[in-house]
MARKOLGU-957940 format. One record per residue (C-alpha): x, y, z. Coordinates in steps of 0.1 Angstrom, whole numbers, plus 2048, in hexadecimal, padded with zeros to 3 digits. Layout:
+-----+-----+-----+
|  c1 |  c2 |  c3 |
+-----+-----+-----+
|   X |   Y |   Z |
...
+-----+-----+-----+
REM end
This chain:
+-----+-----+-----+
|  c1 |  c2 |  c3 |
+-----+-----+-----+
| A22 | 7E8 | BF4 |
| A0F | 7E2 | C14 |
| A26 | 7CF | C25 |
| A10 | 7B0 | C24 |
| A1F | 7A5 | C01 |
| A2E | 785 | BFB |
| A44 | 77B | BE2 |
| A4E | 759 | BD7 |
| A5B | 74C | BB5 |
| A48 | 739 | BA3 |
| A51 | 719 | B89 |
| A37 | 706 | B71 |
| A45 | 6ED | B5B |
| A32 | 6E3 | B3E |
| A39 | 6BF | B45 |
| A2E | 6BE | B68 |
| A11 | 6CF | B5E |
| 9EF | 6C3 | B69 |
| 9D0 | 6CD | B51 |
| 9AC | 6C7 | B58 |
| 986 | 6CA | B4B |
| 977 | 6EB | B4E |
| 95A | 703 | B46 |
| 960 | 6F9 | B21 |
| 964 | 6D6 | B19 |
| 976 | 6D6 | AFA |
| 991 | 6E5 | B12 |
| 9AA | 6DB | B2A |
| 9B5 | 6F5 | B48 |
| 9D3 | 6F6 | B59 |
| 9D7 | 70F | B76 |
| 9F4 | 720 | B84 |
| 9EC | 726 | BA3 |
| 9F9 | 74D | BA7 |
| 9D6 | 753 | BB6 |
| 9E5 | 74C | BD8 |
| A01 | 765 | BD3 |
| 9EA | 784 | BC3 |
| 9CC | 782 | BDC |
| 9B8 | 775 | BC2 |
| 9BF | 792 | BA8 |
| 9D1 | 782 | B90 |
| 9C4 | 75A | B83 |
| 9DC | 74C | B6C |
| 9D2 | 72C | B58 |
| 9DC | 71E | B36 |
| 9C5 | 70B | B21 |
| 9C4 | 6EE | B04 |
| 9AD | 6E7 | AEB |
| 9A9 | 6C0 | AEC |
| 98A | 6BD | AD8 |
| 979 | 6CE | ABC |
| 961 | 6EC | AC0 |
| 948 | 6E1 | AAF |
| 925 | 6E6 | AB8 |
| 931 | 6FD | AD3 |
| 914 | 71E | ADB |
| 92A | 72D | AF8 |
| 92A | 72A | B1E |
| 914 | 74A | B24 |
| 91F | 76D | B38 |
| 938 | 768 | B56 |
| 94E | 77B | B66 |
| 973 | 774 | B71 |
| 97B | 789 | B96 |
| 99E | 792 | B8D |
| 9AE | 7B8 | B91 |
| 9BF | 7A6 | B68 |
| 9BA | 78B | B51 |
| 9CC | 785 | B30 |
| 9CB | 76E | B12 |
| 9ED | 765 | B04 |
| 9E1 | 750 | AE3 |
| A04 | 736 | ADB |
| 9F5 | 72A | ABC |
| 9D2 | 72B | AA6 |
| 9B9 | 747 | AB1 |
| 99B | 74A | ACC |
| 97C | 761 | AC9 |
| 96A | 771 | AEA |
| 94C | 77D | AE7 |
+-----+-----+-----+
REM end
């Protein structure tokens, strides 16, 4: 530890979730707000399918500037290319 790190509990409840539009119009995004706790090294968000992906051709090359990124699928499947 560097002496500057602080910890705080972070509780998120689905009932209070605020899903918003994002990069892909067929998904709704919910950010968990951990960026400020990790100095931007960790980003946590939940994605929810809101409509069909029919006709979707991709988002193009993009980057997430994080030290760690994890994808956890609760139901269904996803392909990233």
